[in-house]
PyMOL Python script that loads the backbone (N, CA, C, O; Angstrom):
from pymol import cmd

cmd.read_pdbstr("""\
ATOM      1  N   MET A   1      90.868  52.376 125.475  1.00  0.00           N
ATOM      2  CA  MET A   1      89.680  53.126 124.996  1.00  0.00           C
ATOM      3  C   MET A   1      88.516  52.982 125.975  1.00  0.00           C
ATOM      4  O   MET A   1      87.462  53.592 125.797  1.00  0.00           O
ATOM      5  N   LYS A   2      88.720  52.177 126.999  1.00  0.00           N
ATOM      6  CA  LYS A   2      87.633  51.984 127.979  1.00  0.00           C
ATOM      7  C   LYS A   2      87.287  53.290 128.676  1.00  0.00           C
ATOM      8  O   LYS A   2      86.117  53.601 128.899  1.00  0.00           O
ATOM      9  N   GLU A   3      88.341  54.060 129.021  1.00  0.00           N
ATOM     10  CA  GLU A   3      88.095  55.325 129.722  1.00  0.00           C
ATOM     11  C   GLU A   3      87.254  56.269 128.873  1.00  0.00           C
ATOM     12  O   GLU A   3      86.308  56.890 129.359  1.00  0.00           O
ATOM     13  N   LEU A   4      87.619  56.366 127.583  1.00  0.00           N
ATOM     14  CA  LEU A   4      86.895  57.263 126.679  1.00  0.00           C
ATOM     15  C   LEU A   4      85.445  56.816 126.537  1.00  0.00           C
ATOM     16  O   LEU A   4      84.532  57.642 126.530  1.00  0.00           O
ATOM     17  N   GLN A   5      85.238  55.511 126.423  1.00  0.00           N
ATOM     18  CA  GLN A   5      83.873  54.986 126.275  1.00  0.00           C
ATOM     19  C   GLN A   5      83.044  55.324 127.514  1.00  0.00           C
ATOM     20  O   GLN A   5      81.875  55.696 127.414  1.00  0.00           O
ATOM     21  N   SER A   6      83.679  55.187 128.691  1.00  0.00           N
ATOM     22  CA  SER A   6      82.970  55.485 129.943  1.00  0.00           C
ATOM     23  C   SER A   6      82.570  56.953 129.987  1.00  0.00           C
ATOM     24  O   SER A   6      81.455  57.288 130.388  1.00  0.00           O
ATOM     25  N   VAL A   7      83.481  57.826 129.574  1.00  0.00           N
ATOM     26  CA  VAL A   7      83.205  59.262 129.582  1.00  0.00           C
ATOM     27  C   VAL A   7      82.047  59.575 128.645  1.00  0.00           C
ATOM     28  O   VAL A   7      81.164  60.363 128.984  1.00  0.00           O
ATOM     29  N   LEU A   8      82.051  58.959 127.468  1.00  0.00           N
ATOM     30  CA  LEU A   8      80.981  59.202 126.499  1.00  0.00           C
ATOM     31  C   LEU A   8      79.643  58.750 127.061  1.00  0.00           C
ATOM     32  O   LEU A   8      78.627  59.421 126.879  1.00  0.00           O
ATOM     33  N   VAL A   9      79.646  57.615 127.743  1.00  0.00           N
ATOM     34  CA  VAL A   9      78.410  57.090 128.338  1.00  0.00           C
ATOM     35  C   VAL A   9      77.890  58.045 129.398  1.00  0.00           C
ATOM     36  O   VAL A   9      76.690  58.308 129.473  1.00  0.00           O
ATOM     37  N   VAL A  10      78.799  58.565 130.218  1.00  0.00           N
ATOM     38  CA  VAL A  10      78.398  59.499 131.284  1.00  0.00           C
ATOM     39  C   VAL A  10      77.831  60.772 130.681  1.00  0.00           C
ATOM     40  O   VAL A  10      76.786  61.257 131.115  1.00  0.00           O
ATOM     41  N   LEU A  11      78.522  61.318 129.676  1.00  0.00           N
ATOM     42  CA  LEU A  11      78.062  62.547 129.040  1.00  0.00           C
ATOM     43  C   LEU A  11      76.705  62.331 128.391  1.00  0.00           C
ATOM     44  O   LEU A  11      75.828  63.192 128.469  1.00  0.00           O
ATOM     45  N   TYR A  12      76.531  61.175 127.748  1.00  0.00           N
ATOM     46  CA  TYR A  12      75.258  60.884 127.080  1.00  0.00           C
ATOM     47  C   TYR A  12      74.144  60.750 128.111  1.00  0.00           C
ATOM     48  O   TYR A  12      73.017  61.188 127.876  1.00  0.00           O
ATOM     49  N   ASP A  13      74.462  60.145 129.251  1.00  0.00           N
ATOM     50  CA  ASP A  13      73.469  59.972 130.310  1.00  0.00           C
ATOM     51  C   ASP A  13      73.048  61.327 130.856  1.00  0.00           C
ATOM     52  O   ASP A  13      71.861  61.577 131.066  1.00  0.00           O
ATOM     53  N   VAL A  14      74.029  62.208 131.087  1.00  0.00           N
ATOM     54  CA  VAL A  14      73.729  63.549 131.612  1.00  0.00           C
ATOM     55  C   VAL A  14      72.889  64.321 130.595  1.00  0.00           C
ATOM     56  O   VAL A  14      71.938  65.011 130.962  1.00  0.00           O
ATOM     57  N   HIS A  15      73.247  64.198 129.317  1.00  0.00           N
ATOM     58  CA  HIS A  15      72.505  64.898 128.265  1.00  0.00           C
ATOM     59  C   HIS A  15      71.061  64.402 128.215  1.00  0.00           C
ATOM     60  O   HIS A  15      70.136  65.175 127.964  1.00  0.00           O
ATOM     61  N   GLY A  16      70.882  63.102 128.459  1.00  0.00           N
ATOM     62  CA  GLY A  16      69.534  62.529 128.458  1.00  0.00           C
ATOM     63  C   GLY A  16      68.727  63.037 129.650  1.00  0.00           C
ATOM     64  O   GLY A  16      67.523  63.274 129.547  1.00  0.00           O
ATOM     65  N   ARG A  17      69.420  63.202 130.795  1.00  0.00           N
ATOM     66  CA  ARG A  17      68.716  63.693 131.982  1.00  0.00           C
ATOM     67  C   ARG A  17      68.242  65.128 131.778  1.00  0.00           C
ATOM     68  O   ARG A  17      67.180  65.513 132.265  1.00  0.00           O
ATOM     69  N   ILE A  18      69.045  65.923 131.048  1.00  0.00           N
ATOM     70  CA  ILE A  18      68.670  67.311 130.771  1.00  0.00           C
ATOM     71  C   ILE A  18      67.416  67.329 129.895  1.00  0.00           C
ATOM     72  O   ILE A  18      66.543  68.185 130.045  1.00  0.00           O
ATOM     73  N   ASP A  19      67.351  66.357 128.973  1.00  0.00           N
ATOM     74  CA  ASP A  19      66.188  66.204 128.102  1.00  0.00           C
ATOM     75  C   ASP A  19      65.892  67.502 127.354  1.00  0.00           C
ATOM     76  O   ASP A  19      64.856  68.133 127.567  1.00  0.00           O
ATOM     77  N   LEU A  20      66.812  67.889 126.482  1.00  0.00           N
ATOM     78  CA  LEU A  20      66.623  69.133 125.722  1.00  0.00           C
ATOM     79  C   LEU A  20      65.441  68.994 124.784  1.00  0.00           C
ATOM     80  O   LEU A  20      65.116  69.932 124.056  1.00  0.00           O
TER      81      LEU A  20
END
""", "prot")
cmd.dss("prot")
cmd.show_as("cartoon", "prot")
cmd.util.cbc("prot")
cmd.orient("prot")
């Protein structure tokens, strides 16, 4: 599940950078 957790972290980070 480490891979999935890493992907979620990356997606969340990108979403935060977009700052909708």
